[in-house]
Structure formats: C-alpha cells, structure tokens
C-alpha positions as CSV (number, residue, x, y, z in Angstrom):
1,M,18.3,6.3,7.4
2,K,14.7,6.5,8.5
3,K,14.4,10.1,7.2
4,I,15.9,9.1,3.8
5,I,13.3,6.3,3.5
6,Q,10.5,8.7,4.4
7,I,11.6,11.2,1.8
8,E,11.9,8.5,-0.8
9,E,8.4,7.2,0.1
10,L,7.0,10.8,-0.1
11,G,8.4,11.0,-3.6
12,L,6.8,7.7,-4.5
13,F,3.5,8.9,-3.0
14,L,3.6,12.0,-5.1
15,F,4.4,9.9,-8.2
16,G,1.2,7.9,-7.3
17,I,-0.8,11.1,-7.3
18,Y,0.7,11.9,-10.7
19,L,-0.3,8.5,-12.1
20,F,-3.8,9.0,-10.7
21,A,-4.0,12.4,-12.5
22,L,-3.4,10.5,-15.8
23,L,-6.5,8.4,-15.2
24,P,-10.1,9.5,-16.2
25,F,-11.4,9.7,-12.6
26,A,-12.5,12.7,-10.5
27,W,-10.0,13.8,-7.9
28,W,-12.2,13.0,-5.0
29,W,-11.8,9.2,-5.8
30,F,-8.2,9.3,-4.7
31,P,-8.7,10.3,-1.0
32,L,-11.9,8.2,-0.9
33,L,-10.1,5.0,-2.1
34,L,-6.7,5.6,-0.5
35,L,-7.5,3.7,2.8
36,I,-9.3,0.8,1.1
37,P,-6.2,-1.5,1.2
38,D,-6.3,-1.3,5.0
39,F,-9.4,-3.5,5.0
40,S,-6.9,-6.4,4.3
41,M,-6.1,-6.2,8.1
42,L,-9.3,-8.1,8.6
43,G,-7.2,-11.2,7.6
44,Y,-5.8,-11.0,11.1
45,L,-9.2,-12.2,12.4
46,L,-8.1,-15.6,11.0
47,G,-4.7,-15.5,12.7
48,N,-1.2,-13.9,12.2
49,R,-0.3,-16.0,9.1
50,A,-3.5,-15.2,7.2
51,G,-3.4,-11.6,8.3
52,A,0.2,-11.1,7.2
53,A,-0.6,-12.7,3.8
54,A,-3.7,-10.7,3.2
55,Y,-2.1,-7.5,4.3
56,N,1.0,-8.0,2.2
57,V,-0.9,-8.7,-1.0
58,F,-2.7,-5.4,-0.7
59,H,0.4,-3.5,0.3
60,H,3.0,-4.9,-2.1
61,R,4.3,-2.7,-4.9
62,A,4.8,-5.7,-7.3
63,V,1.1,-6.4,-7.0
64,A,0.3,-2.7,-7.5
65,L,2.6,-2.3,-10.5
66,S,1.3,-5.6,-12.0
67,L,-2.3,-4.4,-11.8
68,Y,-1.4,-1.1,-13.3
69,M,0.6,-2.6,-16.2
70,I,-2.1,-5.2,-16.9
71,G,-4.7,-2.3,-16.9
72,I,-2.6,-0.4,-19.4
73,Y,-2.1,-3.5,-21.6
74,I,-5.8,-4.4,-21.8
75,G,-7.0,-0.8,-21.6
76,N,-8.8,-1.1,-18.3
77,S,-8.7,2.1,-16.3
78,Y,-10.2,0.4,-13.2
79,L,-7.2,-2.0,-13.0
80,Q,-4.9,0.9,-13.4
81,L,-6.8,2.7,-10.6
82,A,-6.4,-0.3,-8.3
83,G,-2.7,-0.4,-9.0
84,V,-2.3,3.3,-8.3
85,I,-4.3,3.1,-5.1
86,I,-2.3,0.2,-3.8
87,F,1.0,1.8,-4.8
88,S,0.1,5.1,-3.3
89,H,-1.2,3.6,-0.1
90,A,1.9,1.4,0.4
91,S,4.1,4.5,0.0
92,M,1.9,6.4,2.5
93,D,2.1,3.6,5.0
94,R,5.9,3.4,4.7
95,I,6.2,7.2,5.3
96,F,4.7,6.4,8.7
97,G,6.9,3.4,9.3
98,Y,4.4,0.6,8.4
99,G,6.0,-2.0,6.3
100,L,5.1,-5.5,5.0
101,K,4.2,-7.9,7.8
102,Y,5.9,-10.9,9.1
103,E,3.9,-13.9,10.4
104,Q,4.9,-13.2,14.1
105,G,2.2,-10.5,14.3
106,F,1.0,-7.2,13.0
107,K,3.7,-5.1,14.6
108,F,6.6,-7.1,13.0
109,T,7.4,-5.5,9.7
110,H,10.2,-5.4,7.1
111,L,10.9,-1.8,8.4
112,G,11.2,-2.9,12.0
113,K,8.9,-3.3,14.9
114,I,6.1,-0.8,15.2
115,G,4.1,0.4,18.1
116,K,5.0,1.1,21.7
117,E,7.2,-1.4,23.6
118,E,5.4,-3.3,26.3
119,Q,6.8,-2.8,29.8
C-alpha cells in the first residue's frame, strides 16, 4: 500500500508542477519556494499542540486548494502561487512518508509513525 500512496503522491506533485506552469512566474520560483511550508515546524517551539496545528495548516490540501481557488476567483496570482506551493509541498512530503501531525509529537502522523524506533 505504501508504494501505491507514493505513486499517487508523485502524480499529485507533477500536477502541482503543471499548475505552477500556468502561473506567470519564472520557473526558479518553484524550487525556491517549495520548502517554505516547512517553516511551520517552528510552531513546535511552543509545544506539540501548537506545532501540530501550525504544521497541519501549511501542509493541508484543503488549505492549498482554497488559496488557489480564491486566487482564481479574485484574479490574484500570488494566492494561486501559495496554493500551488502548499499543494506540491504536501505531496512531496507524503512521497517520503511525512503526513499531517497528531498532537502527541512530530513523529506521529496520519500516515503512521516516522523516524527510527528508540531502543
């Protein structure tokens, strides 16, 4: 099942690249901005609950699609860009097994526990 999810997420990542190509930005913006959503991990400095909330907002596809659609509706390419970056980043993370976070801690995700097991 893990491979099927990874293939699906790869397809969604490629779709994110396609959506980016429709926007009026130079290609170098995509790799430059792709890791920006990971700054949301700074929320973990305030504890697991705040960290999970901050992380999930900037890694949730509903947020990404909402930003993108609002950007289309009001004609704002920067909102569309934000949506595409969040969407693409979330897909990239899920290819590597990083999912939305639970409040128990960073390594507890909707895709399962990540990281090495403590011995």
